[in-house]
C-alpha positions in Angstrom: -13.1 85.9 -7.9 -12.8 86.8 -11.5 -14.9 84.8 -13.9 -12.3 85.1 -16.7 -9.6 82.5 -16.8 -6.2 82.7 -18.4 -6.6 82.2 -22.2 -4.1 80.0 -24.1 -2.2 81.9 -26.7 -2.6 79.4 -29.5 -5.8 78.0 -31.0 -6.6 74.6 -29.4 -7.8 73.2 -32.7 -4.2 73.1 -33.8 -3.5 70.3 -31.3 -4.2 66.6 -31.9 -7.5 64.8 -31.3 -10.9 65.3 -32.8 -10.9 68.7 -34.5 -14.5 69.3 -33.3 -13.3 69.4 -29.7 -10.6 71.8 -30.6 -13.1 74.0 -32.3 -15.2 73.9 -29.1 -12.3 74.9 -26.9 -11.4 77.9 -29.1 -15.0 79.0 -29.5 -15.5 79.0 -25.8 -12.4 81.1 -25.5 -14.2 83.9 -27.5 -17.3 83.7 -25.3 -15.3 83.8 -22.1 -13.4 86.9 -23.4 -16.7 88.6 -24.2 -18.2 88.1 -20.7 -18.0 91.0 -18.2 -16.4 89.9 -14.9 -18.6 92.4 -13.0 -22.0 91.3 -14.4 -21.6 88.0 -16.2 -23.2 89.6 -19.2 -21.6 88.8 -22.6 -21.0 91.4 -25.2 -22.7 91.2 -28.6 -19.3 90.8 -30.4 -15.6 91.0 -30.0 -12.6 91.8 -32.3 -10.9 88.8 -33.9 -7.8 89.2 -31.6 -10.2 89.1 -28.6 -9.0 92.6 -27.6 -12.1 94.8 -27.6 -15.8 93.9 -27.3 -19.0 95.7 -28.0 -20.7 97.9 -25.4 -24.1 96.3 -25.9 -25.8 93.0 -25.4 -29.2 91.4 -25.9 -31.3 88.7 -24.3 -30.3 86.3 -27.1 -26.6 87.0 -26.4 -27.0 86.5 -22.7 -28.9 83.2 -23.3 -26.3 82.0 -25.7 -23.6 82.5 -23.1 -25.6 80.5 -20.5 -26.2 77.5 -22.7 -22.6 77.7 -24.0 -21.3 77.5 -20.4 -23.4 74.3 -20.0 -22.0 72.9 -23.2 -18.4 73.8 -22.2 -18.9 72.0 -18.9 -20.3 68.9 -20.7 -17.4 68.9 -23.1 -14.8 69.1 -20.3 -13.6 72.5 -21.3 -14.5 74.0 -17.9 -15.3 72.4 -14.6 -18.7 72.2 -13.0 -17.5 74.7 -10.4 -16.6 77.2 -13.0 -19.8 76.7 -14.9 -21.8 77.3 -11.8 -19.8 80.4 -10.9 -20.3 81.9 -14.4 -24.0 81.0 -14.6 -24.7 82.2 -11.1 -23.1 85.6 -11.8 -25.2 86.0 -14.9 -28.5 84.9 -13.3 -27.9 87.2 -10.4 -27.5 90.1 -12.8 -30.6 89.1 -14.8 -32.5 89.2 -11.6 -31.6 92.9 -11.1 -32.1 94.1 -14.7 -34.9 96.5 -15.5 -37.6 94.7 -17.5 -41.3 95.0 -18.3 -43.2 94.3 -15.1 -46.5 93.0 -16.6 -44.9 90.5 -18.9 -41.6 89.8 -17.2 -39.8 90.3 -20.5 -36.4 91.8 -21.0 -35.4 94.7 -23.1 -33.4 94.2 -26.3 -30.3 96.2 -25.4 -28.3 96.4 -22.2 -24.8 97.6 -21.3 -22.8 94.5 -20.5 -20.6 96.4 -17.9 -23.5 97.7 -15.9 -26.7 96.1 -17.0 -28.3 99.4 -17.7 -31.0 99.6 -20.4 -29.6 101.4 -23.4 -31.4 104.5 -24.7 -28.6 105.6 -27.0 -26.6 103.4 -29.4 -23.0 103.2 -28.1 -21.4 103.3 -31.6 -23.0 106.5 -32.9 -25.1 108.0 -30.2 -28.4 107.6 -32.0 -31.6 107.4 -29.9 -33.0 104.0 -29.0 -36.7 103.5 -28.0 -36.4 100.5 -25.7 -37.9 97.4 -27.3 -38.9 94.0 -26.1 -38.6 91.2 -28.7 -40.5 87.9 -28.7 -37.7 86.2 -30.5 -34.9 87.5 -28.2 -36.8 86.7 -25.1 -37.5 83.2 -26.6 -33.8 82.4 -26.8 -33.2 83.7 -23.2 -36.1 81.6 -22.0 -34.7 78.5 -23.8 -31.4 79.1 -22.0 -33.0 79.3 -18.6 -34.7 75.9 -19.3 -31.2 74.5 -20.2 -29.7 75.8 -17.0 -32.5 74.5 -14.9 -32.1 71.0 -16.4 -28.3 70.9 -16.4 -27.1 72.7 -13.3 -29.0 71.7 -10.1 -27.3 74.5 -8.1 -28.8 77.1 -10.5 -32.2 75.4 -11.0 -34.2 77.5 -8.5 -32.8 80.9 -9.8 -33.3 79.9 -13.4 -36.9 78.8 -12.9 -37.7 81.8 -10.9 -36.7 84.0 -13.8 -38.4 81.8 -16.4 -41.7 81.5 -14.5 -42.0 85.3 -14.5 -41.8 85.5 -18.3 -45.3 85.4 -19.9 -45.0 84.6 -23.6 -48.7 84.9 -23.9 -48.2 88.7 -23.8 -46.9 88.5 -27.4 -49.8 86.3 -28.6 -52.5 88.0 -30.7 -55.5 85.6 -31.2 -57.1 87.9 -33.8 -54.1 88.0 -36.1 -54.9 86.2 -39.4 -52.9 84.7 -42.2 -53.6 84.4 -46.0 -54.7 80.8 -45.5 -57.4 81.9 -43.0 -55.9 80.8 -39.7 -55.9 83.1 -36.7 -53.6 83.4 -33.7 -49.9 84.6 -34.2 -47.2 86.0 -32.0 -46.1 89.6 -32.5 -42.6 90.7 -33.2 -42.6 92.5 -29.9 -43.6 95.8 -28.2 -42.4 99.1 -26.8 -43.6 100.5 -23.4 -43.2 104.0 -24.7 -44.5 105.2 -28.0 -41.9 104.6 -30.8 -41.4 106.4 -34.0 -42.7 104.6 -37.1 -45.4 102.0 -37.3 -46.8 100.6 -34.0 -50.2 99.5 -32.7 -51.3 101.1 -29.4 -52.8 98.8 -26.8 -54.4 100.9 -24.1 -55.4 97.8 -22.1 -51.8 96.6 -21.7 -50.2 100.0 -21.8 -47.8 99.1 -24.7 -47.3 99.7 -28.4 -47.0 96.4 -30.3 -45.2 96.0 -33.6 -47.2 96.1 -36.7 -45.8 92.7 -37.8 -46.7 89.2 -36.7 -44.7 86.0 -37.3 -46.8 83.9 -39.7 -44.2 81.5 -41.2 -43.5 78.0 -39.7 -39.8 77.5 -40.6 -38.5 80.6 -38.7 -36.7 81.1 -35.5 -39.8 82.6 -33.6 -41.2 79.1 -33.2 -38.9 78.8 -30.1 -41.1 81.4 -28.4 -44.2 79.6 -29.6 -42.9 76.3 -28.2 -42.1 78.0 -24.9 -45.6 79.7 -24.7 -47.4 76.5 -25.5 -45.3 74.5 -23.1 -46.1 76.9 -20.3 -49.8 77.0 -21.1 -49.6 80.7 -22.0 -50.3 80.2 -25.8 -52.9 77.7 -27.1 -51.6 74.7 -29.0 -53.4 75.8 -32.1 -50.8 78.5 -32.6 -48.4 75.8 -33.8 -50.7 75.1 -36.8 -51.7 78.7 -37.4 -48.4 79.6 -39.0 -47.9 78.9 -42.7 -45.7 76.1 -44.2 -45.8 78.1 -47.4 -48.0 80.9 -48.8 -51.0 79.6 -50.9 -50.3 78.3 -54.4 -52.6 80.7 -56.3 -51.7 83.7 -58.4 -52.6 86.2 -55.6 -49.4 85.1 -54.0 -47.2 84.7 -57.0 -44.8 87.2 -55.6 -43.3 84.5 -53.4 -40.1 82.7 -54.5 -41.8 79.9 -56.5 -45.1 78.1 -56.8 -45.6 75.7 -53.9 -47.2 72.3 -54.2 -49.1 70.5 -51.5 -52.4 69.6 -49.9 -54.7 71.0 -47.3 -55.4 69.1 -44.1 -56.8 70.0 -40.6 -55.1 69.9 -37.3 -56.8 70.9 -34.0 -59.6 72.3 -36.1 -57.2 74.5 -38.1 -56.8 74.3 -41.9 -53.1 73.7 -42.7 -51.8 74.0 -46.3 -48.9 71.6 -46.4 -47.0 73.4 -49.2 -43.4 72.8 -50.2 -40.8 74.0 -52.6 -38.5 72.1 -54.9 -34.9 73.2 -55.7 -32.5 71.2 -57.8 -34.4 68.0 -57.2 -34.8 68.5 -53.4 -38.2 69.0 -51.8 -38.4 71.0 -48.6 -40.6 73.5 -46.6 -38.9 76.9 -47.0 -37.9 79.4 -44.4 -38.5 83.1 -45.1 -35.0 84.0 -46.2 -33.5 80.6 -47.0 -30.9 80.5 -44.3 -29.8 77.8 -41.9 -30.4 79.8 -38.7 -34.1 80.1 -39.2 -34.5 76.4 -40.1 -32.2 74.7 -37.6 -31.6 76.9 -34.5 -34.8 75.8 -32.6 -33.7 72.2 -33.2 -30.8 72.8 -30.8 -33.3 72.6 -28.0 -36.4 70.9 -29.2 -35.8 67.4 -30.6 -37.8 68.2 -33.7 -36.7 65.4 -35.9 -37.5 62.6 -33.4 -40.7 64.2 -32.3 -41.9 65.0 -35.8 -40.4 62.2 -38.0 -42.8 63.0 -40.9 -42.4 66.7 -40.6 -39.1 68.1 -39.3 -37.5 64.7 -39.6 -37.9 65.1 -43.4 -37.3 68.8 -43.6 -34.1 69.3 -41.7 -32.0 66.8 -43.8 -33.5 68.3 -47.0 -32.7 71.8 -45.9 -29.1 70.9 -45.2 -28.8 68.9 -48.5 -30.1 71.9 -50.5 -27.7 74.3 -48.8 -24.8 72.0 -49.8 -26.2 71.5 -53.3 -26.3 75.3 -53.7 -22.8 76.0 -52.4 -21.0 73.1 -54.2 -23.0 72.4 -57.3 -25.2 75.4 -58.3 -23.1 78.4 -57.3 -19.8 76.4 -57.4 -18.3 78.2 -54.5 -16.5 75.1 -53.2 -17.9 75.8 -49.8 -21.4 76.0 -48.2 -23.3 77.2 -45.1 -25.3 80.4 -45.5 -26.9 82.2 -42.6 -27.2 85.8 -41.3 -23.8 86.9 -40.0 -21.1 89.6 -40.4 -20.4 91.1 -43.8 -16.7 90.5 -44.6 -16.7 94.0 -46.2 -18.2 95.7 -43.2 -21.3 95.5 -41.0 -23.9 92.7 -40.9 -25.9 91.0 -43.6 -28.6 88.4 -44.0 -27.0 85.6 -46.0 -28.9 82.6 -47.3 -30.0 80.7 -50.4 -32.5 82.8 -52.3 -34.1 79.7 -53.9 -34.8 78.3 -50.4 -36.7 81.3 -49.0 -40.3 82.4 -49.5 -39.2 86.0 -49.9 -38.8 86.6 -53.6 -36.0 89.0 -52.8 -34.6 86.5 -50.3 -31.3 86.4 -48.6 -28.4 86.1 -51.1 -25.5 83.8 -50.8 -23.0 86.2 -52.3 -21.9 89.8 -52.1 -23.2 90.5 -55.6 -26.7 89.4 -54.6 -27.2 86.6 -57.1 -30.8 85.7 -57.4 -32.9 82.7 -58.4 -36.3 83.1 -60.1 -38.0 79.9 -61.4 -41.3 81.7 -62.0 -44.7 80.8 -60.7 -46.5 78.5 -63.1 -48.6 80.6 -65.6 -48.8 83.5 -63.1 -45.2 84.7 -63.5 -42.6 83.8 -66.1 -39.2 82.7 -64.9 -36.3 85.1 -64.7 -32.8 84.8 -66.1 -30.6 82.1 -64.6 -28.8 83.0 -61.3 -25.3 84.4 -61.6 -23.3 83.9 -58.5 -20.2 85.9 -57.5 -18.2 86.2 -54.2 -20.1 83.7 -52.0 -20.1 84.4 -48.2 -20.1 81.3 -46.0 -20.8 81.4 -42.3 -19.2 78.7 -40.2 -22.0 78.5 -37.7 -24.3 77.3 -40.4 -22.1 74.2 -41.0 -22.1 73.4 -37.3 -25.9 73.5 -37.3 -25.8 70.9 -40.0 -23.7 68.4 -38.0 -26.5 66.0 -37.0 -27.7 65.7 -40.7 -24.4 65.8 -42.6 -21.5 65.1 -40.3 -19.1 64.1 -43.0 -19.7 67.1 -45.3 -19.8 69.5 -42.3 -16.4 68.3 -41.0 -14.9 68.5 -44.5 -16.4 72.0 -45.2 -15.1 73.3 -41.8 -11.7 71.9 -42.3 -11.4 73.6 -45.7 -12.7 76.9 -44.3 -10.0 76.7 -41.6 -7.1 75.4 -43.6 -7.7 76.8 -47.1 -9.5 80.0 -46.5 -7.6 80.6 -43.2 -10.8 82.0 -41.6 -9.7 80.9 -38.1 -8.3 82.7 -35.1 -7.8 82.6 -31.3 -11.5 82.3 -30.7 -12.3 79.7 -33.4 -13.8 80.4 -36.8 -14.2 84.0 -37.7 -17.7 85.0 -38.3 -17.9 84.9 -42.1 -15.6 84.7 -45.2 -16.1 85.7 -48.8 -14.7 82.6 -50.6 -13.5 84.0 -53.9 -11.9 87.2 -52.7 -10.7 85.7 -49.5 -11.9 88.7 -47.4 -12.7 87.6 -43.8 -14.9 89.2 -41.2 -12.3 89.0 -38.4 -14.7 89.2 -35.5 -16.8 86.9 -33.3 -20.5 87.3 -32.6 -21.9 86.0 -29.4 -25.0 84.6 -31.1 -23.1 82.8 -33.8 -20.4 81.4 -31.4 -23.2 80.2 -29.0 -24.9 78.4 -31.9 -21.5 76.6 -32.5 -21.2 75.7 -28.8 -24.8 74.4 -28.7 -24.4 72.3 -31.8 -21.1 70.8 -30.5 -22.6 70.1 -27.1 -25.4 68.2 -28.7 -23.2 66.4 -31.2 -20.3 65.4 -28.9 -22.1 65.1 -25.5 -25.2 63.1 -26.3 -27.7 65.8 -27.0 -26.8 67.6 -23.8 -28.8 70.8 -24.5 -31.9 69.0 -25.6 -31.8 66.6 -22.6 -31.5 69.6 -20.3 -34.2 71.6 -22.1 -36.9 69.0 -22.3 -39.1 68.1 -19.3 -41.9 65.5 -19.2 -44.5 68.3 -19.1 -43.0 70.1 -22.0 -42.8 66.9 -24.0 -46.5 66.1 -23.3 -47.4 69.6 -24.6 -45.2 69.8 -27.7 -44.4 66.3 -29.0 -48.0 65.4 -30.1 -48.2 68.6 -32.2 -45.0 67.8 -34.1 -45.9 64.1 -34.4 -49.3 64.7 -35.8 -48.1 66.4 -39.0 -46.8 65.2 -42.4 -45.0 67.8 -44.5 -45.3 67.5 -48.2 -41.9 66.0 -48.6 -41.3 62.4 -49.9 -40.8 59.9 -47.1 -37.6 58.5 -48.6 -36.3 61.4 -50.5 -32.9 60.8 -52.1 -30.4 63.4 -50.9 -27.1 62.7 -52.7 -25.3 65.5 -50.9 -25.8 63.7 -47.6 -24.5 60.3 -48.7 -21.0 61.2 -47.7 -22.2 61.4 -44.1 -22.7 57.7 -43.7 -19.1 56.8 -42.7 -18.8 59.7 -40.2 
């Protein structure tokens, strides 16, 4: 039978009841429309009227569709029977896809209609050297854990795929950071020599990326969690990434001077650095966006396992994003994360002040920047000037556990005032001053929305499905051992409106 069901003609969020449930029904509609009936593979994106979808997909997109089907089942949008049918079709296709034999990892781009590995880009015919990404395989691996924990009928198939994925293949024990730690995961690898920078590994027969992931508050930590949980990566890898770069002048190119202290975990020196923006102390991500900071938290209960680390950082991150959008930049809206560019293409949106990259992700089309200087090493720049801010609805959904009241109010204004809403839920991004809307849906961003709503409305359904006792024994002590350089009872005025929600 076809996996695609009849789609209602009007957005469900227009009906009565909790708006969040309406958002979930409409968001699921877009993901269902992107899924190929033949393969169960979801396209990367689809037009705003749900009429035409992209001819490419990735492991992240596929994983997002799988956990979204679980969330849709748990929210009563689809039946268990339909969830099993959809997930079974996707898992069966995954089992047939070409992948790297030694590591069990999946390539980055496949054709949704056939499952073929792409060697030319469908949109312009340019040549693709097939790549295998640690991050993208991390999100697919996370989805397989969710399926195994949530759908008993699919457990064996999901675990068979997951057990064949070796995240240790990405781990480089010799890779070092500026603070002297060693042991990082690579960005990924090619199994044929690519153009540009690569590192040949004759022993493994691949060409690794020249980059490693050395920052803690970034999305690659999901792959690190999976590798540690499976015994493929040593636990020390969690502490080998940097909370911030060092606080000396050699690193004064970073966004601002961090403040902190050095401690030791599992024999590794850890510099517990943090930034401070508009009175809020936090550990920054690379670009200052919500996605890097909060997406892994959809699966790993970071705030409860690490009450003195992530339990302090996630609320502070959300508060600072709200502070930026409403008070500093005065957009009237908030939520900044990589997404579509309303004026065409894709862009990395964020809050420049909240990222370590001194040329961090901007929150507006004009690229307004923030430069507080770096002590005596670098004088401050001129005050930031902000223009046409671009908000991304999925970022507000990720904030739901930490600011439910502000998130609900922000989303309602994006829908009702900016009119950035269509048959598949919130459009991907909107420039708030010009009113220009990116009228399309991205599978990744829609699946973040579904994951956030599943957790918020269905008692942490994704986290409960993802976590096993063995995984908790491996990961929880690492998160619980650490204290970030963030005040224990930091006042976050932007979150106070959450208390009644």
